[in-house]
N, C-alpha and C positions, 0 to 999 in steps of 0.2 A: 829272294831265297833264303835270307838270314832269318825273317821271320817268319817262314815255314819250319826250318829247323830247332827256331825257338820253342814254336808251339809244339811239336814234335816230342823236344824233351821236357817240356811242361805236361804234357798228357800223358808221356809212357813212361818219363825219368829215364829213357834210353837217348845214347845219340845215335842219328840216323843207321850209322852201318851197324852198330849191334841191335836195332831194331830189323832191320834188312835179315842180318843172319839169323835173329830169332824166326822170323818167319817163314823163309826160307830152309831152316833146319831145325825146327824147334826138339829134336832129338839130340841136340849136341851138350846143353848140359843137363845135369842130373835134375830128377822132380826136385822140385822148393820142399823144403823141409820147416817144419815149424819148432820155434823155441830151442834151436841147439844154436851154440858159441860157435864162431870161427876166429883163428887166427890169423889178424891178418897182418902181424909185425911182430917181432919177437927180438932180443937180443938179451943177452944173460942179466937177470935184476929186473929187467923190465919186457912185458908184454900187451898187446894190444888187441884184446876181443872186439868180435861184434857179434850182436845178439839180434839180427835183420827184424825178424818177427815181432820184436820188444820196441821197434819203432817210437818213439814218442810216448811210451809207457814211463812215466816217470814216476810212478809208484814203482813198479819192478825196478828199476834201475837203483833207488834208496834203497829198497830190500836187499839188494846185493849187497849195495855199501855198508848197510847196518850187518848181514851177515859174514862178510867178509873182514870188516874191522876187526874182530878178535882172533881170527885167524893170527897164527905165529910167525907165519914166513912172510907176512903182508906188511910192507912198511909204508907204504901208499896207495892210495884209492881214487882216482877221476872217473868220473862219469859223465855221459854226455846223452841222453836220451834222444836229443835230435838225430847225432847221427848214429842211436843203438851201437856206443862205443862204450867200452870201460879198457882202462886204462891200468893195469897194475902194477906197481914198483915192488920186488919181495926180495929176499934174501937169498943167496945161492945162485948158479947157476941154471939149474933143471925146473923147468916150471911143472914138473910132473907132481913134485911136492903139492904144489898151490893148487893143482886142479883136484888130488885126493882130499886135501883140506875144504875145497870148496862142498866138496861131494857130502863130506863130513856134514857140513852144517846145513843141507837140504837144498845145494843149488845144483841141480840134476843139468840144469843147462849147462854150467861148467863144466860140468862133471862128461862130460860126452864131446869134447873139441874137436872140432875137425879141423883141418891144416887150409890155408890157402885161402881165396875168396868164397863167401858163400855162392850157391846156386844163383841163378837168376827166376826170379819169379817168371812164371807164366804170362808172357805178354797180356792176354787177353783178360788175367784178373789184376794186373797191373793197371792197364787201360781204365777197366771198369773203377776200380778203386781210384784213378786220379780223377775219373767222370762225377764220382759220389761225393770226393771233395770238393769240386767246381762247384756241382751243385748245390753240396752244403753251404757254402759261402755265399753262393748267390741268395740263396733263403734265409741266410743267417743277416747279411746286408740289406735286402729288402722287407728285413722284418717278415717273412713267411708269404707275403703278398706276392711271389712269382719265385718261380725256379729255374732250374737250368732247361728243361725242357721248353719251357715259353720263351727264353732268350735263343734258345736256338731255331723256334718257329719264329720268332721276328728278326731275326739274323738273315734266314731262309728268303722271307717276305720282302725283306728289305735289298738283299741283292737280287732277287727276281726284278723288284722294280725298279732299282736301277740299270738291269740289264735291259729292260723296255724301253726306258729313256734314252739308252745309248741305242736303242734299234735290235739289239741283238733276242729278238723276240725266238724265234725256232732253234736258234743253238746255245742261249744259256737260261734266258729268262723261262722256257717252260718246263725245262726237267725242274729247275731252282723253286719254282711256284709249284710244282707237283710233289717233290719232297716235303714241301711244307704243308702240302695238303695231304699226305700220309701221315706225316707228324701227328696232325692235328685228329685225324678221323681213324688212324690205325691203316695196318696195310690191307688191300683188297682181299676179300675172301675169294677163292674159286666157286664158280656156278655148280649147285648140287650140294653143295657144303653150309650146314648150319650154324 
């Protein structure tokens, strides 16, 4: 069970409870919005922001650091592209001046700050992005000789073969082998449609 929970987290980036919540009621969170900054923590003189859509974009975060460096109210800037985080130490208790200065240097992402955690990325987009990452890693690791689809087909064939060896032909092996066949040949087309 722990392996299943770990794989769900790896593929979706969500805990199983959050995944179930998203699937059952996808209207609970506001639509995913690109390039917005969110205040995730603030105390006087320090504010932590997230720009989820720019996660991993080192160039963007270095540009933020470069532009904010000259703002008079900024004392220190820490960036972390891996977490999409920006930690700003500033003078004074009100961060409004800070965000006005950010807008003045062209950082509109920081000018449209939203409070609280960012909305969840739709689960289908998150899952597809994770699968593309896994596919890319497989292709990179094998120097382009195989991809995620080939690994999935091989996994289904191996699982089906294992079920045949165990004697579970009708219960498990046939569906697994059928899925592998569909992955290779594509889904069947209805009769009369070409």
